[in-house]
N, C-alpha and C positions, 0 to 999 in steps of 0.2 A: 657630342657630349650628352645631348638629350637622350640619344639612343642608349648610351652606356648606363645612364641613370635608370631608364625604364627596364633595361635588362637586369640590373642589380635588384631592382624592386621586385621583378618577377621571380627571380631566383629565391629571394627572401620569402615570398608568399608560398612558393613551392616547398621550401624547407619547413616553414611553420606548419603547413598543411600535412606534410609527411609525418612530422612529430605528432600532431594531434590525431592523426589517423592510426597511429601505431598502438596496437593492443597486444597484451601478452598475459600469460597465466603463470603464477608461481605458487606452489603449495596449495593448489586448488582454488586460489582467489584470482579473479579476472581483473586486470588493470587496463587503464588507458592513459597514455602519456599526454599531459596537458602543458608541459614545458620541458625544457632541457633537463630539469632536475626534479620535476614533480609529476606524480601520477594520482589518479583517483580510482576508487573501487567501482566497478561497473557490474552490470547484470551478467550472469553466467548462463550459457545455453542450457546446461544441465543444472538444475537447482542446487543451491547450497544446502547442506544438511549438517546435523550434529552441532558440535561446538566450534565456533569460528573465532580465531584471534587475528585481528588485522594488525600487521606489523607497522611500526612507525616508518620503516624504510624497506625497500626491496631492491635487489640487484638483478638486472637482466641485460644480457649481452655485454657484460663487464661495465655496465653503467649503473650507478647507485641512484635510486630515486627516493624522494621523500613522499610518503603517502599523506596527502593534505585534505582530501574530501571523499565523501561517499555520494555517488551520483543519484539523482532521482530514480526511485523504483529499483535500486540495485538489488535489494533482497525481497522485493514485494512478492507476496504469495508463496514464499518458500516455507511450506507447511512442515518441513522436516527439520528446519533450523531450531536448535534448542537453546543456544546461548551465543552471545556476541560480545567481544571485547574490542572497544574502540580506542586506539592509541592517542597519546598526548599530541601527536603531530597533526591530527585532524582538527580543523577549526569550525567545520559546519556539518550538520546532518541534514541533508536536503529533503524535500518533500517526498513522501511515500517511500522513503528508503527501506523501512522495515514493515510497511503496511501489510496487514493480514498474515503475519507470520504466526499462525495460530498455535504452534508448539513452543514458541519462544518463552523461556521461563526466566532468563537472566540476561541483563544488559549492564555492561560496565562502560561508562562514558568517560573519555579522557578529559583532563583538566585544561585543555586548550580549546574545547568546543565553545563557541560563543552563541550559536543559535541552533534551535531544533526546529526544522521546517514543518510546514503544514502536513498533516496526516502522516508524519514520520513513523509513528508506531501505532497507527490506527488499527483497531480490531486485533491487537495482539492479546488474545483472550486468556492466555495462560501466564502472562507476565504478572508477577505478584508484587514486586517492589522495584522502585527506581530511585537512584540517587543522582540528582541533577547537580553537577559541580558548580563551584562559585564562579567559574569562567563564563557560564551561560548568562546572557543578558535578555534573551527573548525566547519564549515558547509560543510557537505560532499556531494557527488555526487547526483545531482537531488533532493536535500532535499526539495525544494519548487517548483520543476519543474511542469509546467502545472497548477499552481494556477492562473487561468485566471482572477479571481476576485480581486486578491491582488493589492491594490493601494498604500499601505503605508508600508514601512519596516524600522525599526530602528535596526541597527546592533551595538551590543555592542563593546566597545573600547578595548576588549581583543581578539577579533577574529583575528587570524593570517592567516587563510586559508579559501578561498571560493572555494569549490570543483567544478569539471567539471559539467556544466549544472545545477548548484545549483539553479538558478532562471530562467532556460530556459522556454520559452513560457509563461512567466508571462505577458500577453498582456495588463493587466490593469495598470501595474506599470508605473508611469510617472516620478518619481524622486527617486534617491537613493543616500545616502551619505555613502561612503565607508571609514571607519575610518583609521587613520594612522597606526594602529596596523597591518593591513593586509599587508602581504608580498607576498602572492600568490593568484592570481585570475585564476581559472582553465579554461580549454578549454570550449567553448560554455557556459560560466557562465551566460551570459545574452542573449543567443541566442533566437531570435524570440520575444523579448520584444518590440513589435511593438508600444506600447504607451510611451516608455521611451523617454523623451525629453532632459534631461540634466544629465550628470554624471561627477563627479570629481574623478579622480584616485589619490589616495594618493601618496606622494613621498617615501613611503616605498616599493612600487612595482617597480621591475626592468624589468619585462617582461610582455608584453601584449600577452597572449597566443592565440593559434589558435582559430579563430571564436568567440572570447570572446563576441563581440557585433554584430555578424552576424545577419542580418535581423532586426536590430533595426531601422525600417524605419522612425520613428518620431524623432529620435535623431537629434537635431539641432546643438549642440556644445559639444565638449569634451575637457577637459583639461588633457594633458599628462604631468606628472611631469618630471623634469630633472634628475630623478633617472632611468628612463627607457632607456635601451640600445638596446632592441630588440622588434620589432613589428612583430609578427608571422603571418603566413599564414591566410588570410581571416579575420583578426582581426576586421575590420569594413566593411566587404563585405556587399553590398546591403543596406547600411545606406543611403538611397536615400534622406532623409531630412537633412543630414549633410551639413551645409553651412560654418562651420568654424572649423578648427582644427589647433592647434599649435604643431608642432613637435619640441621638444627641442633639443639643441645641444649636448645632451647626447646620442641620438639615433645613432646607428652605422649601423644597418641592418633593412631594410624593406622587409619582405618576400613577396612571390607571392600573388597576389590578395588582399593585405592588405586593400586597399581602392577601390576595384573593385566595379563598378556600384554605387559609391557615386555620384549620378547624380545631386545633389544640390550643390556640392562643387565648389566654384567659384575661389578660390585661394589656392595655396599650396606653402609653403616655405620649401624646403628640405635643412636642414643646412649642413654645411661643415663637420660635424662629420660623416655624413652618407657616407659609402664607398661601400655599396652594396644595390642595389634595384633589386628585383627578378621579374620574368615574370608577366605581367599584373597587376602590383602593383596599377596602377591608370587607368586601362582600363575602358572604358565606363563612365568616369566622364564627362558627356556631357555638364555640365555648367561651367567647368573649362575654364577660359579665359586666365590665365597666371600662370606660374610656375617658381619658382627659383630653379635651380638644383645645388646640392652640387658640389663644384669644386674639390672634391676628388674622384668622380666617374670616373672609367676608361671605363665603357661601359654603354650604354642605352640598357637594355635587351629587349628580344622579347616581343612585344606588351605592353611595359610599359605604353604607353599613347594611346593605340589603341582606336579608335572611340571617342576620346575627341573632339567632334564636335564643341564645343564652344571656343576651344583654338585658339587665333588669332596670338599670337607671342610666340616664344620659344628661349631662349638663352642657347645654349649648351656650357658648360664650356670647357676650353682648356685642361682639364685633360682627356677628353673622347677620347679614341682611336678607339672604335668600336661602331657602331650603329646596333643593331641586327634586325632580321626579324620582319617586321611589327611594329616596335617601335612606329611610328607615323601614321600608316595606318588609313585612314578614318578620319583624322583630317581635316574635310572639311571646317572649319572656318579659318584655318591657312593661313595668307596672305603673310608672309615673312619667310624666312629661312636662317639662317647663320650656315654654317658648319665650325667649327674651324680648324686651321692648324694641330691640334693634331690628327685628325681623319685619320686613315689609311684604315679602312674597313667599308663598308656599306652593310649590308646583304639584302636579297630579300625583296622587297615590303616595305622597311623601311618607305618610304614616299608615297606609292601608295594611290591613290584616295584622295590626298590633292588637291582638285579641285579649291580652291580659291587662291592658291599661285599666287602672282603677280611678285615676283622675288626670285631668289636664290643667295646667296652669299657664295661661297666656298673659304675659305682662305687658303686651302691646296695648296702648291706650286707643290707638286707631287700629281696628282689626286689619290683619294682613290680607293682601290679595291672595286668593286661593284658586288652585286649579281643580280639575275634576277628581272627585272621590278621594280626597286627601285622607279621610278617615274611614274608608271602605272597610266594612266588617268589624269596626270598633263598636263596642257596647255604648249606645247613645244615652243610657240611663246614668252614666257616671257623671260626677260633677265637673263642670268646666269653670275654673276659678279665673276671674278677670278683674281688672281695676274697677273699683266701685262706681266710678263715674261713667264707665263704659258698658255696664250691664245691658242697658236698653239697646245699644248698638249691636252687641253680639246676639241678643235675643231676636233681633230683626234680620240677621244676616244668614244667608244660605249656608248650610252645613253646620255652622256654629250653633244656630238656633235649635238644632236637633238634640243638643246636650242639655243637661241640667245646669243651666248657667247660674253661678253664684258669685257674689262679690268676694274678692280675696281679702279685703279689709272691710270691717263692719263695726257698728257700735251697738252695744246692749247696755241699758241702764247707766249710761254715762261713761262706760269704759270702752275703749277702742281696741280692736283685735286684728291681728294679721294671721291668716291661715298658713300653717307651716307643714301640715301633712293632711291626709284624708281625715284624721281624727284629732288633730292638735292645733292649738293656736298659741300665739304669744301676745302679750299686752303691748300696745304701741302708743305713740304720742297722741295726746288729746289736743286738737287744734286750739282749744281754749285753755289748756293747762288743767291739771287736776288740783283740787283743793280740799281742805278740811280732812275728815277721816275717810279712808278708802279701804274697803274690804274687797279683795280680789277673789272672785269665786273659783272653785276648783274646776268647774265646767260651765259651758255656755251653749245655748241652743239657738240655731238660726235655720229657718226653713226646714224644720224637722231633722236637721243634722246636729248632733251633740258633739261638741269638741272639748277635749281636755285641755286645760290651761297649763302648759308645760314650760313657758318661758316669759321673761320680761325683756322686751326688745331694747336695743341700743338707744340711749337717750330718751327712753319712754317717759320719764318724769323729770328730765333735766330742766332746771330753772323753775320748777313748780314750788315757789317759796311759800305759797299758801297751804301746802300739804302739811298736815300736822301729825297724822299717824297713818300707817299702812300695814295691812295684814296680807302676807304672802301665803297662798295655800300650799298644802303638802304636795301637790302635783307638780309644782315648779321645780325644774332641775337646772335651768340655765338663766342667768341674768346678764344682760348685754352691757357692753362698754358704755359708761356714762349714764346708766339707767336712772340713778338718783342724784347725779351731780347737781350741786347748788340748790338742793332742797333744804334751805336754811331754816325753815319753820318746823321741821320734823321734831317731835317730842318723844316718839316711840316707834319702834318697828317690831312687828311680830312675824316670825317665820315658822310655819307649821311643818315644814319639811323635816323628816327625821334625819336625812342626809343633807348637809349644807349644800345649797345650790352652787354650781360652779359658775365662773365668770367667763362668758364667751357669747358669741352672737349666733342666734338661730337665723341663718341668712336667706333661706328660701325653702320652698316646699320640700320636705323630706331631707334637707341637707342641714347639718349642724356643724359649725366651725368653732372649735375651742381655741380661744386666743389666750396666750400666756397672761397671767395676772398682772405682770408688770406693765402690760399694754392695755389693760381693761379695767382701770379704776372705775368703780361704780358708785362711790359715795364721796366724791370730791366736795369739799366744803360743807360736809354734813357734820354736825356736832357728835363726836364719838362718845361723849359721856352719857348720851341718852340711853334708856333701857332697850335692849334687844331681847324680846321674849321668844324663847325657843322651847321645844318639847323637853321635858325633864330628863328623859333618857339620852338626849342628844347634846346636853350642855357641854360635855367634854369635847365632843367633835367640833362644835362651833368655836370653842376656846382655842383650838389649834388650827382652824381653817383660815386661809388667807382672806383678809379684809373683814370677815365676820369677827375675828378675834379682837379687833380694835374697839369694839363696842362694850357697853356695860351689860353683860349677858345675864339674863334672869330666867329661871325656869317657869314654865306654865304647864298645866295639864290640858292637852288638846283633846277634845272629845268630838268635835264636829266642825267641818269647814264652813258649812252653810249655817244660816241663822236658825233654821229649823229643819227637821227631816221632812222629806217631800210629802209624806202621807199624814203629817201632823194636823190635828184639828185646832191648833192654837197659832195665832199670829201675834207678833210683837212689833210695834212700830211707834215712832220712827226709829231707825237704827242706822246711823248714830243719832243720839238724842242729847238734849242739854238740860231739860228740866222735868218734862213729863213723858212717860211712856204709856202706851195703851196696849193692854192684853185683851185679845178677843178670842173667845172659844165658841165653837159651833154647837156644842152640847150645853144648853142653858141650864140643865137640871143637875149637872155634875160639877162639883167644885174641884179646883186644882190647887196644888201647893207650889207657889212660885218662890224660888230661892236664888239670891244673887251673891256671888263670891268675888272678892278681889283677887289679884294675881298671886297673893300669898296664901290663898285658900281660905281666908277669913270670910265668914258669913256676914254680909253687910245689910241684907234686906230679905225679909221673909213674909209672905202674905198668902192668904187663901183667896182665890179668885174664881169667878164664874161669869159667864156671859161676856160683857164688856166692862173692863176695869181699868181705871187710870191710876198710875202710881207716880209719886213724886221722887225724883232722883237729884233734886237741887243740892242736897247736902254731900253728894258724892264728888270726889275729885275726878278730873279728866283722866281718861285711860281706858283700858280694856278690862271688861268684867266677864265672868262666866256665869251662865244661869242654868238652872235645872227646873223643869216644869214636870211635876208628878201628877198623873191622872189615871185612876184605875190600874195601878201597878205598872203603868207605862211611863217611862221617863223620856223627856225630850230635852236635849242640851244644846247650847249654842253660846254665841258671844254677843255682848252688848258693848258698844263703844259710847262712852260718855264724853261729850265735848266740853 
């Protein structure tokens, strides 16, 4: 019995082997039998040429066979093959099936094919278009790699995977639509597609893999869906034509060199979902002018923005603790820099060769640890603004002390200021609160630097119930949220600005944020029946301007922001005054005509003065008055506040 079984088994093996060994040719196509009813197309001793149509079935020796597959390398290097039609009976195109068929111009794939094997159409340089039917689920490694003449691809909506380098170096490809069925796009999938202009990645993809679009130098825009959480190494490296990319708030990690040398990219927004950016992620993006950095990042990694020569401003979020080696080196267009209070460490050459910096603002109260040459080749004569309490620390610290160290906040004549740019300041809170009558100057000088007063900071006067009147100079354009809240003692406000200041917060050096008026009430609990004095020509503007329109608007003639012109030989003090003012002239031999007008323009006091003269103002009501002093045909005008 055992012998009979062995004999039967042996005969079966011989039968199968005989079937599989049988090859034949019909109509110029070579086949091999793979079962009793099926065959596959195989290589031909003499190359295939011209137009080939593979039939769905073939008859040989009175046996009908179904053609179900194309063997590996069956048509490889057939340089005379010009077109191929693959029937619906075939379910797979195996690896290298049509590799290097350099004259192949047309391919028709039957709608039963489920996979296109690795390098199946590699280097078919004259193939111009391909339609991948809906039956196909996978396009494997380098399947169409090097098809330099390919300009049009239609990918069926059943494809779930595009393999590594599947369309690598298809330099003629200008546009491709990746269907929503695709969940995986392999490494280098479109590497070197230098003609590709636009691509939309479907929201079924979660990872953009390594070098997927590397060297797609003509790519202008790319849409990354909000399903993607990881952009891998060199994903868009050398996409020099890329001008726009939107990173969705699903992305958590941007790996090294992801956008390296994207030299056309002008703006990038890194959403708060991103908690990790790796080395050189945006290096050599030379057209990048501004970037918004995620406020969940704890470090700016090595050379992250290296040689971004077009970058003019950068806001480093308060979440960042460390700025690594060369992070912003050779950002030669960077004009200003703010280092947040959160930063504790700055590594070597982080800002080296940033030769256009005009100032640095360090908000760190304790100076950060620094590596070698962090400001190499940076102009050391520029101001370094630091917290007022930390000036001495920075002045004694290596590298920091080389700069012109200045306090970011300071006090002049009882008014406190915060530096908002190289040439501007805003008025900020007085620790002891402001009181009585306050005239804010249009400019203020500290350590030979003159700043224009352009803003009143958030809550600057909040709760100053002893403040009775305030004059806002013409240079102020912004008033912060809560600036005059709860100033219940105010009896008058004067705004010299021809254009009503807007309500928003000047939040940092060089950065202004405008907050909607509904969120930035500046006069909460202030009596709106008090007079608001504004320039005559601006009355109508104030009467329609948010918050200003709530007051009793009165016109005044504004002639000068300061009490007297800088070169005047006349001094008037005190100002504000309550009973007596003193007029002092340096020219004792020349008399001057002093005239004082109320806000209606009525003359209330006129005197000839010379030398030192005291005048009584006890009979005058509290408020703001305008004066004019005439001397040798020269007029000096200003304001006098009577308490």
